[in-house]
N, C-alpha and C positions, 0 to 999 in steps of 0.2 A: 484211588484218586485218578481221574482221567488225565492222560498226558496229551491225547489228541481229541479234537472235537468229536470225531466219530465214536469215541469211547463214552461219551456222556449218555446217561440213561434217560435223560429227558430231551432227546433229540429226535425230531421227526423229519428226516430229509431223504428217506429212501424213495426211489433209488437216487443216489448221488452220482449223477452223470454230467456230461458236458452240457446237457439241456438246462442244467441249473446254473450255468455260467452267467455272470452279470446279475445274480440275485443277491439279496442282502438277508442277513439273519435277524430274526426278531423273536421275542418271546410271545407266544400265543397264550394268553391267559385262559381262553376257552378250553384249550386242550391240555394246558399245563406243561407244554413242551416248546422247545425252540424249533422254528421251521424257517424255510427260505421262501422269500417272495420276490417277484421281479422288482427291479429298481424303480420303475415307473409307478408301480402300485404303492411302494413305500412313500413316494412323494405325494401321491393322491390321498392316501390315508392320513398322512401328516397334515395336509392342508385341510382335509374335511373335518378333522377334530381340533382345528385351530392351534396345532403345535407350531406350525410355521405359516407365514402369510401366503395367501393365494397368489399375489403378484410375483412373489419370489419363486414359487413352484413353477408358475407359467414361464417365467424368464429362464429358469434352468432347463425346462423341457424344450424350449425353443433353441437355446444356445448349445446344449450338450447333446451330442449324438453318441450315446454309449456304444453303439455298434462300431463307431469309427475310432474309438479309443483303443490303442494297441497294447499299451503297457500300464496296467494298473499295479501299483505296489502299495501294499498296506502294511502298516506296523501296528500289530495288535497289542504291543506292549508286552509286559511280562506279568506273570501271576505268581 
């Protein structure tokens, strides 16, 4: 059983460097693996397949400058 994300066998994030900072993880059904995509891409894809509304995505992209956010803290919960 994987204890760390890097230990998952269905993970495609190599190389995992600072260049992947501010990316989000998604499951890519075409490759059958988890990968990382830029935050902006995640919003655009969600809007294009009607998961979230286009005006909401537009407003987020206008109001949130991800590069200016200094302290992201995430709680992934427990498994």
